N, C-alpha and C positions, 0 to 999 in steps of 0.2 A: 821298347828295345833300348838297351843301355847305350849310352853315347860311345863307349869304347868299341862296341860291336859295329856301330854305324861308321865310326872312324876307320876301323880295320877294313870294312867293305869299300869305303871311299878311297882308301890307300891302294887297294887292289885295282879299283877302277882307274885311278890316275896312272898306275903303272902300265895299264893296257890302253891308255888314251880314250877312256870312256867317260861319259858325263857322271855327275854325282848320282849315287844309287838312290832310286826311288824306294820309299818304304810305304807299304800298304798296310794299314791297321784297321782293326774292327772294334767290337765292343770291349770295354775294360772290365765288365762284371758279368757274371753268370755265363761265361763263354765255354766252360769246360763241360763237355758231354761224356767224358770218360775219366775215371779216377781210380787209383789204387791206394788204399789206405791200410796202414799197418794196424794190427790189433795186438795190444799188449795190456798189461795190468793184472789186477787180482780177480779171483773168482767173485762174481757178483758186482764187480766194479771195473769193467773193461774200458779202455781208452781206444778210440779210433782216430787216426790222424797221420801226421808225418813225423819222421825222425828229426830230432835236433841234429844240426850239422855235426858230423863226426861221431855220432853215437847211435845207440838203439833205444834212446829215451823218446817216447812218443808224445808229441804235443797234440792234445785232443782238439779237434776243430769241428764242433757240432754245427756251426752256421757259417761255413766258408763262403765268402762273397763272390769268389771266382767260379764256384761250382754252379751248375744248373741246380735249381732248387730241389729237383727230384733226387739228386745224389745225396744232398743233406737229409732228405726225408728217409731214404733207404738206410743211410748210416745210422740214423737215430732208431729206426725200427730194429735193425740188426743188433745194435748195442743193447736195447732193452731185451731182445730175445736171448742174447748170450747171458745177460745177467739173470733173467728169470729161470732159465734152464740150467744155470750153474755150470756153464761150459768154461773150462780152463783156457787161459790165454797163453800164447807161446812165450817162452823165455829163450832168448838167443844164447845166453851164457850156459844154461843147463840143457838146452835142446829138449825141453819138456813143455807140456801144455798143447792144446789142440788148435785153437783158432789163431791163424797166423796173419792173414791178409783178407781184405775185402776188395773186390773189383766190381765197379758199377759202370755200365755203359747205357746211355739214354738214346733210344731210337726216336728221331725227331718226328717221323710221321705219326706214330702212335702215342708219343709222350709216355712211353713205358720203359722200364729198366731191366736190362739183362744183369743178373746178380750172380757173382761167383764168390764162393767162400773157399779160401785156400786153407787147408787143414793139415796138421801134422799127424795124419792117420792114413791107412791104406784104403779104408772104406768110409762111406758117409754115416754108417749106423750110429757112431757115438753122438752125432748131432741131429738125429732124427727129429726129436722134439723141437729143437731150435729151428730146423728147416720148416717144420709145419707152422710154427708161429710166424715166421717171416712170410710164408706164402699166404697165410690167412690175413695178416695185418696189412700187407701191401695190396692185396686184392687185385683190382683192375689196373693198378699202377705197375704190376709185375709183368714184364715181358717173358722172362724165363729164369729158371733157378738152376744153378750148377754147383757141383762139388768138384774141387780140384785137390788132388793129393800131392803134397810136397813134404816128404819125410827126410830130406837131406839137410844136414847142418851147414847150410850155405846161405848167401844173401840173395840168391835167385828167388824171385817172387812166385812165379807160377811153376808148378811141377808138370810132369809130362802126361799125367792121367787125369782126364775129365770124366765126370759122371753126370749125365743129363737127367735132371730131376723133374723138370716141368717146363712147358712152353715151347716156342719155336726153336729151331736149331741154330738160327743166326739172326742177328740184327741186320736190317736192310736199310741202306742209305742210297740216295740218288744223287749222282753227279752228272750233269748233262742229262742225256737220255738213259744212262746206264743204271741198272739196279746192282748195287754192290753189297755182297754178303759178308758179314763179320761173325765167324764162329768165336767163342769166348777166348781162345788162345791166339787169335790173329792180331797183328799190329794194326792199330787205327789211330788217326790223329784225334786229339781231344778237343781242338777248336774247329768245329765243323764248318762254321761260316767262313773262316779264313782258308780252310782246306778247299772249300768249294771255289773260292776266288782264285786260289793258286792253281787248281786243276783247270779252271777256265782259261787262265793265262797260258798254261802249257798247251792246252788244246789249240789255242790260237797260233802257236808256233809250229804246228804240224800242217804242212801243205796238203791240200786235197789230193787224194789219189796216191799218197806216199806209201812206201813199204817201210814198216817201223819195226825196230827191235827194242824191247824194253827189258831192262835188268832190274832186279830187286822189285819185282812187280807187285809183291804183296797180294792182296785180294783183288787187285785190278782196278783200284780207284782211278788211276790215271789212264791205264791202257784201255779199259773197256769204255771209258768216257770219250775216247777219240775214235772209237771203232767206226762210227758212221762216216768219218772223213777219209779213212785209209783203204788201200787195196788189200793189205795184209799186215798182221801184227804177230810177232813172235815174242812170247812173254816168258821170262825166266824168273824163277823163285825157288828158294830152298826150304822155307819153313813149312812144316807139315800142316799146321792149322791154316796158314795163309793159302796153301795150295788147295785145301778143302774149300775155303771160301771162294777162291778163284774158279774152281770147277763148278760150284753152285751157281755162280754168276753166269758162267758160260752156258751151263745147261738150260738156263732160262731164256737164252737168246733165240731169235728166229733162225731157221736153217741157213739163210744167206749170210747173216752176221756171224753165225757160229763157224761157217766155212772159212772165214777170214782169219781165225785165231788158231795158233798152235802154242802149246805150253811146253817149255823146256825146263824140267826140274833139275835142281842141283846148284852148286856154287856158281856165281857169276863168272869167276875166272876160268872155269872149265867150259863155259857156254859161249865163248866169244865168237864162235863160228856163226852164231845167229846174226852177226853184223853183216855177213856177206850179202851183197846186193841191197842192203837197207839204205834208203835215203836219209832216214832220221833214226837216231838212237836216243833213247830216254833212259836215264838211270836215277834212282832214288835210294841211294845206299844208306846204311846205318851211319852213326856218327863217325866211325873210324874211316869212312870214305870208300873209294872204289877198291875192289880187289886189284892187286898189282898186275896180275896177268891181263885183266881187262884194260887197265890204263895203258899198258904196253901195246896191246893190240890196237886200241883206238888211235894211239900216237902214230903207229906205223901204217894203219889202214883207216885213214880218217873218213868218216861219213860226210855227207854234205852238211848235216847239222847234228850237233850233239847237245841235247837238253839235259842238264845236270841239276837235279834238285838236291840241295845240300842242307843238312841240319847241323853241320859243324864247320865253323869258320877256319879252324886250323887245317882240317883235312881238305877242305875246298881249296885253300891256298896251296897246300902241298901238291894236290892233284893237278891244279892249274899249271904249276911250274912244270910238272912232268908232261902234261898234255900239249903244252906249247913249246916244249924243249927242242923239237926237230923242225919247227916252223911249218908243220903240216896242218895244225889247227890254230886258230886265233880266237881269243875271247872277244865276243861281239856284243854281249849284253849282260847286265846284272840287275835283278829286281829282288827286293827283300820283302818278306811277308812276316808281320809281327804276330806270331802265333801265341806267344806267352807274354802279355804285358807285364811290366815290373821286373822282368828278368833280362839276362843278356842272351837268351835263346832266340834264334831267328831262323826261318827257312828261306834259303836263297835259291832263286832260279838263275843259273848261269847258262848262257847260250854260247856255244862254240861253233864256228863255221870253218869249213875246209879252206885253207889258205891258198 
């Protein structure tokens, strides 16, 4: 974690009379179990990697040290398959070419890879031969193979349409006792060891027998992992793929555990009634922070404890100012988790208590 990020967190801690922020770190190499790589270049000579800052020029990274080794293996297999089948690579300027992005997710228990090819086409047929080569050459290392259609001239990586070509419908990870299902379009953390440690930390903040409301629940990595401790949990999520993964996870629960869960689809700001009678509220919003309507509701109707998992320092600071503005909530704890070594990115667990 960059010193500037740590300094910003410590400044926030001092402003709320808290001790210096503890930073929890993990492996420095091979920690990424999830990656999205841009595909650009010429027919017969594709490049797979990351964009240079401020451009659409791809830096080819065949042996990235922070990737799980299987991600590098998949990228090299895909590159050779694209070259041998003469599949064209996408051009941002011309909005032409087929292969746009590659997404790879490694399932820890099986050590296999969920592979998604993002294509500038409505159907997978133009890449049929390429997909067959990928499937054949990855063999038992392949978890599942997916086609994703993205035909819009925009910077969004994944399009709305997935086609399932081979293998299971979701990658399954375990956090605590919970089995968490990740369809290919659902958000997931790339550093799973740190995610497991952070989720364990959050689980320890939920009192036994609590009634919990969780916003931005995703596929349920946090919420389903605390299920054995709680009397009831209401889980809010808006993303279609994440809701699919959440429903898969809930469907595998035993009847007693399943009876504790209710799902409230839609925007967090419109679901704030889930807070009613909840002892604990958990939120893990995107980088922009909490929906303003939810922040307003929590400020005026404070729960006993609000656990805020933040991936953006600026939005965390702004939301903290609002949450504590009426004196109904106070910031009681900050813990940082260094998910992406060598960068200024950090996941912060902020704990607010009713004042």
